[in-house]
C-alpha positions in Angstrom: -71.5 45.6 -108.1 -71.8 47.2 -111.5 -70.8 44.9 -114.3 -72.3 46.8 -117.3 -72.8 50.4 -118.2 -75.5 51.2 -120.7 -75.2 54.4 -122.7 -78.1 56.2 -124.3 -76.9 57.8 -127.6 -78.8 61.0 -128.6 -78.2 63.9 -126.2 -76.0 61.7 -124.0 -73.2 60.4 -126.2 -73.6 62.7 -129.2 -74.8 66.3 -129.4 -77.8 65.5 -131.7 -80.9 66.7 -129.8 -80.4 70.2 -131.2 -80.5 68.8 -134.7 -83.8 66.9 -134.0 -85.2 70.0 -132.3 -84.6 72.1 -135.4 -86.1 69.4 -137.7 -89.3 69.0 -135.7 -89.5 72.8 -135.3 -89.5 73.2 -139.1 -92.4 70.7 -139.4 -94.7 72.5 -136.9 -93.4 76.0 -138.0 -95.0 75.5 -141.4 -98.4 75.7 -139.6 -97.6 78.6 -137.4 -96.6 76.8 -134.3 -93.4 77.3 -132.3 -92.0 75.7 -129.2 -89.1 76.0 -126.8 -86.3 73.6 -126.4 -87.8 72.6 -123.0 -91.1 71.8 -124.7 -89.3 69.7 -127.3 -87.3 67.9 -124.6 -90.4 67.1 -122.6 -92.2 65.7 -125.6 -89.6 64.1 -127.8 -86.3 63.4 -126.1 -85.4 59.7 -125.8 -88.2 58.5 -128.1 -88.2 57.2 -131.6 -88.9 59.1 -134.8 -92.1 57.2 -135.2 -93.3 58.0 -131.6 -92.5 61.7 -132.1 -94.1 62.1 -135.5 -97.3 60.5 -134.3 -97.4 62.8 -131.2 -96.6 65.9 -133.2 -99.4 65.3 -135.7 -101.8 64.6 -132.9 -100.9 67.5 -130.6 -100.8 70.1 -133.3 -103.6 68.6 -135.5 -101.3 68.7 -138.5 -102.9 67.8 -141.9 -100.0 65.4 -142.6 -99.5 61.7 -143.2 -97.3 60.1 -140.6 -95.5 57.9 -143.1 -94.6 60.9 -145.3 -93.3 63.1 -142.4 -91.4 60.1 -141.0 -89.7 59.4 -144.3 -88.7 63.0 -144.9 -87.3 63.5 -141.4 -85.4 60.2 -141.6 -83.8 61.3 -144.9 -82.9 64.8 -143.5 -81.6 63.4 -140.2 -79.5 60.7 -141.8 -77.8 63.3 -144.0 -77.0 65.6 -141.1 -76.3 63.2 -138.2 -72.9 62.1 -139.4 -71.6 65.6 -138.6 -72.6 65.8 -135.0 -69.9 66.1 -132.2 -69.3 63.7 -129.4 -70.3 64.9 -126.0 -67.3 66.0 -123.9 -65.8 63.1 -121.9 -67.5 60.4 -124.0 -64.3 58.8 -125.2 -62.5 59.1 -121.9 -65.3 57.5 -120.0 -65.6 54.6 -122.3 -61.8 54.0 -122.2 -61.9 54.1 -118.4 -64.7 51.5 -118.2 -63.0 49.2 -120.6 -59.8 49.4 -118.6 -61.8 48.4 -115.5 -63.3 45.4 -117.4 -66.8 46.8 -117.3 -69.0 45.8 -120.2 -70.0 48.8 -122.3 -73.3 48.7 -124.1 -75.3 51.1 -126.2 -79.0 51.2 -125.6 -80.6 53.5 -128.2 -84.0 54.2 -129.7 -82.4 54.5 -133.1 -81.9 51.7 -135.5 -78.6 50.2 -136.5 -78.1 52.3 -139.6 -78.7 55.6 -137.8 -76.4 54.5 -135.0 -73.5 53.8 -137.4 -73.7 57.3 -139.1 -72.8 59.5 -136.1 -70.4 57.0 -134.4 -68.3 55.8 -137.3 -66.7 59.2 -138.0 -65.4 59.2 -134.4 -64.3 55.5 -134.6 -66.6 54.8 -131.6 -69.0 52.2 -133.0 -66.6 49.3 -132.5 -65.8 50.4 -128.9 -69.1 49.0 -127.6 -69.2 45.4 -126.5 -72.9 45.2 -127.4 -75.7 47.3 -128.8 -79.5 47.3 -128.4 -81.5 49.1 -131.0 -85.1 50.5 -130.9 -85.9 48.3 -133.8 -85.3 45.2 -131.7 -87.9 45.9 -129.1 -91.7 46.2 -129.1 -92.0 49.3 -127.0 -89.8 52.4 -127.0 -88.9 54.6 -124.0 -90.3 55.3 -121.4 -90.9 51.5 -121.5 -88.0 49.5 -120.1 -87.6 47.2 -123.1 -84.5 48.7 -124.6 -82.5 48.6 -121.4 -83.7 45.0 -120.6 -82.5 44.0 -124.1 -79.2 45.7 -123.5 -78.7 43.8 -120.2 -79.7 40.6 -121.8 -77.1 41.0 -124.5 -74.5 41.8 -121.9 -75.4 38.8 -119.8 -76.0 41.0 -116.8 -78.9 41.2 -114.3 -80.7 44.6 -114.2 -79.2 45.4 -110.8 -75.7 44.8 -112.2 -76.2 47.6 -114.8 -75.8 51.3 -114.6 -77.7 53.5 -117.2 -76.5 56.8 -118.4 -79.3 59.0 -119.7 -80.1 62.6 -120.5 -83.9 62.5 -120.9 -86.9 62.0 -118.6 -88.2 59.2 -120.8 -84.9 57.4 -120.6 -84.7 57.8 -116.8 -88.2 56.3 -116.4 -87.2 53.5 -118.7 -84.1 52.7 -116.7 -86.0 52.8 -113.4 -88.7 50.7 -114.8 -86.1 48.1 -115.8 -84.8 48.1 -112.2 -81.5 49.7 -113.0 -79.7 52.6 -111.3 -79.4 55.6 -113.5 -77.1 58.7 -113.7 -78.5 61.7 -115.6 -76.4 64.0 -117.6 -78.9 66.6 -118.7 -78.8 67.9 -122.2 -81.8 70.2 -123.2 -83.5 70.2 -119.8 -82.9 69.0 -116.2 -85.0 66.1 -115.1 -88.3 66.6 -113.4 -87.8 67.0 -109.6 -89.5 63.6 -108.9 -87.2 61.8 -111.3 -84.1 63.7 -110.1 -84.6 62.3 -106.6 -84.5 58.8 -108.0 -81.3 59.2 -110.0 -78.0 58.1 -108.5 -76.5 61.4 -109.5 -77.0 64.4 -111.8 -73.7 65.1 -113.6 -72.8 68.1 -115.7 -70.8 66.0 -118.2 -69.5 62.6 -119.0 -66.2 63.8 -117.5 -68.0 64.2 -114.2 -69.5 60.8 -114.5 -66.0 59.4 -115.1 -64.6 61.1 -112.0 -67.6 59.9 -109.9 -67.1 56.3 -110.9 -63.4 56.5 -110.2 -64.1 57.7 -106.7 -66.6 54.9 -106.1 -64.1 52.3 -107.4 
């Protein structure tokens, strides 16, 4: 029986991946490189700023210092992220889960400050019973650490949790944590091998809500 639902944030709860895509594209664009949204999603979705900056510099052999790029991206992102929209169905799904007495937890690669900024304008930060941040764990997604931390905070066993994710890295993290996962794709559909391991692939959080209502 599911006691806890763990939400990813970027790309799942808020429409922020396009913002990150544009920021990272600007970095590599200065050196003549370009990529598609699918390429961005495969490399960066679900991971921390630090993980992505390190991989960008390595992949494209950029003559840049990780610390400087990371600081600039954080500053730019923090200024813009407070304006992003909630994903359709987010508020309705959270309300439904709380009505059913299911613990609602956020499991995000972001730190606490960056989590506050997009959720506060929608009065959604306080709706979560617990939050687990990327800064609280040693390894980011696709490692399972963030979801195991979220389950620990909720007082639930992994098999009592359901993870909602949009990225391949997040799906792998959930499966590695021993948790069932529903994918709501954002910038790309999951790889076929991962898609088969998901409980469901839903077009929106509205659809997730309807699915859970039928199962309950």
